[in-house]
Every structure is written in structure tokens, then in C-alpha cells.
N, C-alpha and C positions, 0 to 999 in steps of 0.2 A: 190455924193448920201449917200455913207459910213459915212461920216461927217455929213451929214443933218441928218440919222438917230439915229446915236451915240448921235449928240444933243438934240434928242426928246424922248431916252429911259428914262423912269421913274426911279428916283433914287431907290424907293421902291424895284424895280426888282432886282436891283442891289446886294441889300442887301439881299435878300432871297438866289439868286442864291449863293453867298459866304457862307451863313450859311449852306445851303444844303451841300455844296461840305466839309466843316469841318465836319458837322455831319457824312458825309459818312466816312470820313476818321475816325473820332474818334471811330466808330463802326468798322470799318475794324482792326483799331490797337488793340482794345478790343478781336475781334475774333482772329486775331494773336497770340497775348500775352496769351489768356487761351489754344490756341493750342499749343505753346509754352510749357507752363505749365504741359499740359497732357503728351504730346508726348516726351517730353525731360526731364523736371525735374523730373516728377513724373512716368516716363516710367516703371521705373523695381518694383515700386509698383502695377501700377496696370496692370503690367504681371504677377506678384505673384498672384493677385486678379483672373485674369482671368484663369490662370492655376489651382487654388485651385479649381474652378468649377467643374474640371474633375479629379485633383492628390489632395488627402487629406494625411496629415499627422497625425496619431491616436497614442497617446500612450499607450504602454501595460507595466501595473505595474507589476514590480516583486515580487514573493511572499516572504514574510518575513521568517527567519530562525524559525524553528522548537525549542520548547523551552521543554527539559525532565528533568525529575529528575534525582537523581544518580544512579538509576537502569535500566535506559532507557523508563521507563513511560512517556508517551508523556503528557505535563501540557498544550501546547499551538500549534496548527497547524493550516493549512490550509484547508477550503474548497472551492468549486466553488460556484461562486453566479452570477446571473444577474441582470442587473443594466439598469435602463432605461433613457436614453438620446436624447437629443433633439439639432440640428443647427437651429436657429431662422431663418437664412437667405434661408434654403431651405422649409421654410414652405410657403404653396400657400394659404390655408383658415385654418387662426387661429381660428375660433369659430368652424369648423369642427373638426379640431384636438383636441381642448380643449375636446370637448363634448364627442369625442371618447375615450380619454384618461381616463378622468372620470369615464365612463363606464367599460372600459376594463382592466385598472389597477388599479382602487381603489383609485384615487388619486384625490383630489379636487381642483378647479381651484386656489383657494387661495393659495394653495402650489406651483401650477403652476408659478403664478405671482410672488410669492416670491422668488422664485430660477431664474426666469428670471430677475428680479430686482436686486438681489445679483451679478449677472455675467454681468452687463450692460456693465462695460468697459473692457471686454475680449476681446482678437484679434477675428476678424471676422472669422466666421467657424469653431471654438472650440465647441466641444459640450458641452451642459451644462448638468449634471445629475440631473433630476427629482423625481427619486425615486430608492431606493437601494434594493439590494436582493429582486427581484420580486419572488413571489411562481411560481410553476411549471405551474399551471392554469393561471395565469396571463400572465406569458411569452408564452405561447402558446396563448392566446387570442390577444395580441399584433401583434405577429407573422403573425398568419392570416388575419390581416388588414394592413400588410406591403403595400399594393399597395395605400392606402389610406390614410396613415400617411407618408406624406412626410417630410422628417427631422428626423423623430425619428428612433432610433435604439435600440437594445438591445447589452450590451456589458456583456461579460463573463471575469470575473476576479477571484482572489484569494481572500476570505473572512478569516478574523481571525477569529479562533475557539477557545475558551478557554474551555477545558473538563471538568472542575469541577466548574465553576461558582464561586458563592461566597467564596468557601473553599480556592482559590488560587489567589483572587480579589487583596488583597494589596499587595501580594507577586509579582503576574504578574504585575500588572497595567493594562491599558486599551490605545486603540488607539481612536484618534480624529483628526478630518479634522485641519489641518495646518493652525493656526491664521494668520491675516494678520500681526500681530506684529513679528511672528515666521519667517513669509515667508519674510518679509522685512531685519530682522535678517540675514537671509542665503544668500540674496542678497548681501550682504556686503562681502560674499567669495569669492575666485576665482572661486572653482567649486560648482555653486549651485545645488544640487541633486534633489532639489524640483520643483513642480509646484502648482499653486492654485488647491486647491480641493484635494491634496494629504494626506492619512492617516499617522500620524506618533503617535509616543508613547509619551503618557502625564504622565504618573505614573509607577511607581514601575520598573520591570526589563526591560519593554518595552522603557522607555525613558532613564534610566541606561546605556543602551546598546543598543541605537538607530543605531548607526553607524555600529557594529555588525550584529544586526538584519534585518536591512534594505538591500535590494539588489540591482542591476543595473537594473533601467528601459531599457525596449525595447521600438521598436515600428514598425509600419507598415504604407507603402506608399501605397495607395490603389487608384484605380480608381472608379470615381462614374459616374452616368447618371445625367441628367440635374436636376431629383428629388432627387438627394443626395443618392440614391440606391446602393449599392456594386456591382460593377460590376468584379473586379478583383483586387489581391493582387501585386502589382508592386514589391515591396521588402520590407522583413520580417525580423528585430533583434531581436532576441528573446532576453526575460529579463534573467538576473541571478539571482538566489534565494540569500537572505540573509544568513549567516553563522549561523548554528546550535549551540544550547549553551545546554552544560549538567550543570543543578545546584548539588549544595551539597546537596540541599533538598531531603528527605526520605519521599516519598509519603505517605507509611504508617502512619508515623509520623504525617505528615501534616493531613491527615484526622481524625485520632484520635484527634488533637487539635482542628480541627474545630468541631467535632461532639461533643466535651466536652464543647465548647464555642459557639456554633452557637445561642442559647435562652439568651445570657448574654452581656451585654457590656463591653469591655475591650479587653485584647490582652495575646497571648501566644507566646513565643519566646525560642526555642532548640536551642542547639549548642553543637558540642563538643569542651569540654575544652582543648583540647590538642592541637588544631590547629586552633579554630576559623571558623570553617565550621558550616555554619547555617543549621540543619537541620529540623526546621519546623517553620513557620511564619505565626500567623494568628491573626487580628485584627477584631473585633466585635462592631457593627453590620457592614455588607458588604454590595455589590452592585454585580451586576452580571455584570462583564466587557464585554459580549456578547451583553450588549444593548448598547453600544458605538459604535459597530463595523460599522453601518450604519450611525451614525450619530443620534441625539436626536434634538427633536426641542426646542427652547427656553423655553417653559411653562416645560418641562421634565427635562430640564437641572435646572430651578430654584426651582423646587420640590425637586431635588437631592442635591443641594447644600444648600437651607434651611431648610432642614430635620434636624429637632431639636438633633436627636441621632449622627448627623455628619459622615454619612455613606462613606464619602470620607477620612476621617482621619485615616491615619495610625498611632494606636497608641500605637505600638511597636516604633517608632523613634520619633513620634510627641506628643505622649501622655506624659504630666510632672506630676509627681505625688510625693508627699511626699512618701518617703519610710517606713515611721513608723518603727515597730519594725525589720525590715530585715535590718536596719542600724545598730542596736546593736553590732554585731559582727565585725564591723568597727571600732566602737568604742571600744570594747574589744582589738582590737588587736592593736591599736593606744595607750591605756593604759598600755597594756603588754610590748609592745616594747620599749615604752620610760619610762619604769619602774614607773609609776606613781603608779601600782598595781603590785601584783605578783600573781602566780597563787593559791596561799595557803592565798591570802588576805581574811579576812573575812568582811563582811559588813551586817549590819541589814536594811533590805528590809522589813518596814512596809507596813500598807495600805496606806499609805500617808508620804509626806516629806514637812515639812515646811521650807519656805525660805523665809525671810524678813516677811512681812506681807499677803503671799498668801501662799495656800496650794495645793501640786501637787500630785494628787491621782495615786494610783497603779491600773491598771486592775482588780486585784484579791482583792476583798475585805475585806479579813482577811490578806492581806500581804503574806510575803514569809519567815519570820524570818530573822534569821543570816545564810547567804550563802556566797559563794563563786562565782567567774566569771564563773565557768562552769556551776551552776546549775542557775545561773542569765540567762545565754542565754538559758538554756534547758527550764526555766519557764517563759522566757519572764519578768524578774524581772523590772519593769519601775523605783521603786523607788531606786533600786542598781543602774541603771545607771546615774540617775538624780545627784547621789553624784560623780558618777566617772567622769561624763561630768565637774563638776564644778572644779575637780582635774585637769584635761586635758586643760581647758580653750578651748573658741572657736576657736582661731586661730590653736591650735595644732590639734583640731579635724578636722578641715578645711583642714588641710596640709594633715593628711594621709587620708582623703577622695578622695582629688586630687589625692592621689598616685593610689588610687584604681580605678582612670579613672571617678570620677565622676565630674560633671562642665565642662566637654568639649566632645566634638564629639567623638565618636567612630572610624570614619573614614569608615563606612558601606557604601558599594557599591549602596548606595539609595539616592535620593536628598533630600535636604532641612532638614534634620535630626536636631534636638533640641538638645541644649546642656547642658541642664538642669541648676541647679544653687546650687553652695557651697557658703554658706554665712561665711563671717568673720566681725572682726570689722571693717577694713578697707572699705571693700565692703559696708557696711552700712555708714559709713562716707562720702564716695563718691557719693552713688547713694541715700540715703535717707537723707544724711546731719545731721546724727545723732548719737550719741555714742552708743556703744554694751552695753546691759544689762544683768547680770547674769542669770537672769530669762530667757532670751532667749537661753543662754547656755544648759540650761536645758531641753527645748524642742527640740534642736538642736541634743542634745544626745540621743535622741530616735527616730530619725528621723522624726521630726515634725518642726514647724517655717518655717523658710524661705526655706530650704531643699527641692529642686526637682529633680527627676531623672526619665529618661526613663526606660520603662523595659528593653531595649536593653543595658544600661549602667550598670545597677543592675545585668543584668545577666554576665556582662563581669567581674564584679568585684568577682562575687562568681565564677567564672570560674578560676580566679587568685589563689583564695583562695584553689580550689580545684586541680589545677595543680602545686602549689609549688610556686606561685608569679609571672608567665607571664601573661602579659596582650597583647592578640592578636587582631589583626584588625579582625572584623567579615567579614566573605566573603559567597558570595553566589554561585559562579561562580566555577565548578568543571573544566570545560573544554570549548574550543571554536573549534568547525570544520568545514570546508568549507562543501558545499552541497556534494562533492565528497567523504566527510570522512576523510579528512586529518586534523591532529590536529594541532592548530595553538597557541594553547595556553592552558597552564595546570596550575592546582592550584598550589601555594607555599605558605606555612602559612608566615604571615606578623608579625613580632612581633612589638607592639607599646611601650611597655616599660617593667619595670620589678619591682616589689614591694620592696621598701627598708625596709622590714620587714624580720626579721629572719626564718628562717624554723621551729625553735623550737614553735614561737609564732604562725606560720600558722598552724600547725600541732595540736597545742592545739586547736584552733578555731574548725578544721575541726572535731576533737573528738566531741566538746560541740554540733555542727551542727549534727551529727550522734546523740547525745544523745537525741535531739529535738525531734528525731523521735524512740527512742529505749527506753528512761529511763520513770519511772514513773513520772508522772508531765509534761512530755514533749507535748509541745503544738501541735504536730503534730503525735501523735502516731497513727493514723490512716493510717499513711505511713509505718507502722512497718509492710512489705508483705516479706515474706521468699523468697529469691534469688535475691532481688532487691538491699539491701544496700544502702537505700536512705539516703540522709543527706540533711538538709536546714533549712530554719526559714520561719516562718508565720509571717505576720503582719497586722494590721488592723490601715489604715490610716483614721486619723479624717476630716471629711467635714465640721462640724460645732462642735462648743463647746457645751456639753450636763452639765447641773447643776447635773444632776444624773445618776448614772450609768444605762444603759439599757440593759438587759438579752436577751429580745424577739426583735431582730432588725425589724422583720417584722411588729412591730407596730409604728415603724416609717414611716413619708411619704418617699418615693424611694429617693427622692434628698437629704434628711439628712442623708441617710445609711453610714456607712464609706465604704471608699474603701477596699478591700481584697486584700491579697498579699502571694504567697508562691515563694521562690528563693531557690533552691537546685539542687542537683547533684546525681548522681548514675553510678556505686556502689562507695562507698564513699573512698574506698582503692584502687582502680582502674578505675577512672573516665571515663565514655564512653560518659555522656549526661547530660548535665546540661539545667534547665528550669527557667522560670521567667513565673510567672501567676500575671495578675492583673484581678481583676472582678469590675469593678467600683459599687459603691453601692451595695456591697454584703455582708458586715457585715463582720464577722470574717473570719481570712484568714485559719484558719485550717478547717472550714465547705464550704467557697465558692469556695478558690483558691486550696488548696490542693489536693482534689480530681481531680481535672484538670490535675495538674501535675502528679498525679500517672498514668491516662490512658496514657499520651504522653509517658511518662518514659517506661510502660508497653510495648506501641507498639513499642518502639524502642528496648528494652531489651529481649523481649520474645523470641526471635530468636538468635540464635550465627550465626557467620560469614558461618557456612557451612550448616546453615539452621535447625539445629535442636533446637527444643524447650528447653528454660531454665527451664520449670518446673514451675514458678513464680505462686504462688496461689493467687487467686481474694481477694479483699477485698473491703469491703464499708467504706471508712472514711466519712461518712455524718456528722460525729461531732468527734472531738477531746476527747480522756480521761480527759484532763485537763479542758474541758468544756469554753475554751475562751485563750486569750493572751493579751498580751500587745500593747501598741498603735504602 
């Protein structure tokens, strides 16, 4: 019977049975493989995800160290701030959540979408910051709807506060969110202290001393319910604040510099010439660093970067200008020290000097007559220094200029310092592939032509003249302390080099710089204030070549007006402060830059160390007695 039925079975039925059996086996194998993948291979991953639904780790950012001036005035500190964050995995109704956030926190849907898109590749259950620094009213409104806003939280943290806004912008710098490239660079280090979204120093003191000012972040292990709401804190690791920093800056001097420059474009830098301590630093126009604390939109950032006044540029170390007549004392020092001229050498300094087929004018229409080098510095006689420069030659001028620290970075504790330019014959052959012409030497001898300096470089050169020949590395930090007050670093003067110029020559130049302020015909007579003892030099750096002399600088378009310089120190016989001022397109140094320097010097010297007033009388050097100066 069995054989009978087996012979009668249709072959089609057999084939279908076998196919069904193989299909069942295949499906079963897939299910077993998937279960193996989920429960064995990825067991730890899904275990963590499951636990993360109830136990979450949140980062508690450390406050940055407080920055003080030399007298304990707080320049940068921290304040509490409220940030709005969201965990997308906990959100139940996106449309409702967005609608409520727009109404309660004054945030638009586009911003929400952009923030979510930016954090698309983040780890699961990590909060995304939607809005920084909520107002008290916004915080209260959001908190009152906490049972309807699943996944939404308000985080309390320390926010950076710059007490003096634009007045200390380029000095202190600002904070910004760590960029992808910066984070990728830090990830290469063994101990990466940062996470995406962290705020780090971007400019000024904040970035140069990032490692000192940043603290050690803490964290919390918290238990949340199924809706992501906080139930209890399981474990809390408290953050450790960054180190506090005391700068060499004098607050009163800093504010005086800002008040004198805030409506101008340019820079002021003041330094103790006997140590290299920076007393004040202002670059204008400036920005408010508090603007960056909570981040800025792309449109806002583009507006700042594309501002034609270049508000982010620190002109003290990034601005490179022709030194103009402030270079003449260096030319004089080179000529005297090398024996090209003597103190008693007399040279005719007329209204112009003809060399070859070109006539080089003096700033003074009637000229200066036959004078020595002392009066040439006092009166800023261009035609005198044209002739001295030719006697020296460009290579010797360049060699002395480099002795004074020009053409190279000062080594200051700020990033991206520019080195300026000291040109000579070899430089021109190498860079411009051309020989040097003596007509170019004439321009270089009075600080024009190829020569470029930063205000800080020029200040350092004059400080070396004031102190007898020592070039210091300019420094901003007087000391660094732990949050508990333990001092871990103190100020030590750093000598960069010493001038190979005789003390006799430096003394002669100092006396001439004093004469610029005190003698008849001096180009900075307006600074001759009793009790201050200022010595220095004015300068007017040409922006464009003029066919005729222009006495009324305001008659020219702003972009064609000359830059105004003043560099000097006080008291001349016991220097306590040296100041460099550059006013872009300000015209004459005596009328535009010198009054700024006077305000800065007075602010610093008007009180003795014991607090008693020096009794210096006020003065208004709105215009110098000589009525102008050389190039």
C-alpha cells in the first residue's frame, strides 16, 4: 500500500514541501542570528541605552578664572546664566514642543531646526542647547510648563562677564564655541579637556592663557523618569574653577587711554620702561566681548568680520605703519654712534633737498636753516635727516633699527604678533629682485618707504632709549593664583637684548626728545606740563603722496589723511611710563596723537605710590606751538 501511494504522489507536491522546509529554516536562522547580534554582540550597547533612559550623565562646566588689574580691580569675572536645552529622544510631540518654545522662550522654529541639524551626529541622549542666557521672565515661563515640555530643561551655569566692555576688548579678548577644527586638534592630545559646544578663549588674554584660566569640569549622574524629568541626583562631581590672573595693567590708565581714543581709529600702548610691564593697551574701534559669550549667529559674525573699520584687529600688535618722524631719533643714534656725524656737526636744512632729478621737501615751508642734530630732532627737520641718511646708507640704518627691536616680534604674550619690516639692500634683492636706490634711503631715513612697525615695537624701542639700552619682552601677567589664593606664578622681567649703542649717545637722544617738548620750536610743546617731565617725538606718516603741502588736514578725504604718531616717556630723568599712540588718518602727531599720550601719562603719574597727588597742572595741547612736524 505504502509503495502504491508513494508511486502515485505528485512530484510538484514534493518540491513544494522541500521549499517550505528550507524557507522555514532560513527564517529561523535569520531570527537566531538577529537575536545573537542584539543579545550577545551588542548587549553592552543596548544595556547602556536602556540605563540611559533612567540614569543620565550631565556635564557641569567649570567657571573660568577671574582676571584682575594690578590693583585688584576685576576686569573679567563670571555671573550665573540660564540656558535652554533639549534632549530630542525624550520629546513626545515635536509640533507642540516647538510651538510652546516659540511662545515661551522667544525662539523661532528656524533656530530650533538649525541647532538640531548642527548636532545631528551627537551621541544619544546628549542635551542640545537651543538658547543661551534666558532672561528671568523667559526662564520662569518655561519652568511653569515643564510637565508639557518633555525633554526640555533649563541649565544653570557660569557666564563670562567683561566689566568694561569695549575698553578692554583687545586686551582680554573673548570666548567662543570650540570649532570643529579646534576640537579635532585637541582630540589628538592624550587628555582632551573639551567637548563639542564648550566655550574657549578666542583672542587676547583669554586665548593666550587658556590653560591657566580654564578649570576642570565636573558632572552629575542623575535619575530621570520616562519623560526625561529629573528625579534625583545619584552622584555629583563638583567642577574646579580656573586659576585667577592678576595683570600688570593699571585700570585707571587703561580707562584714560580708552576715553582718549574711543572716537578714533588707532591704538595706545603704555609700558613701564624699566621692566617691560604693560600698563595699558587699547585698540580702536573695538567690540563688546560680552556679545560673544552666548555665541553669535552667522549673520552677526559676518557683519563683525566684514566691518570696514576692522574692529577685531588689535592694532597694537597687528597694525603695521610707517614710523615717520618717530624714526628720526633712531637715525640720529645710528649716525652719532657710528661717527658719521658728531653732536656739534652743523648741516643746512632748507625747505627742500634736491637729489638727482628729484626734490625732497621738508614739512616746514621755509626750512630750518643751519642746525645740529639736537635741533634737528627738536624741530623734526626732514632735510637734515635726508642728508644724514645718505651718509649712513640703508644697510647701516637697517642694522641699527634691528638693534632697537624693529623688524622682529617683541615676544609679547599675545598671539599672531606681526614682525613689521626693516628693509635693506639684500631684502630688496631677495624679495623684489631689484637693486636699492639711494632715493629710497632718503625716505627710509625719516621713517617712510618700506619701513613698517607696530605700535608695540616702537614703544619698546623708545623704552630702551629711556632706560639706558635694555630691550625687555613686554609682559601682561603680574601673577597667577589658584582659586584658594595660592600664588603659582609671579612676574619676572625678561630681557630681550641690549643696544650696542653708547650711553653717551642715548643720553644725547634723550635730551633731544626732552627738547621736543620743552624748547621753542619743539613739535610737542603742548606736552610741556609742570610735574610730568615728558620727553618724546611726534610723527606724521604719509598715507598718499601730495603734490602740495596741506595745512588744513580736514580739507582732505578721510582715507587720504596722514596717520598721527606720538611716542615718549616720563619723567625723562626717572622714567616710570612710556607711551606709543597711533591715530589713523589723524593728521599731525602733535594735534591728534600727543593729547592722547598726555591723558594716559597724567592718569598714571598723577598719584605717587602713597596715593598723594603729584599736583600736575592740566594743559590742552590741541595744537603744538610749532604748528606741525616732519614726516
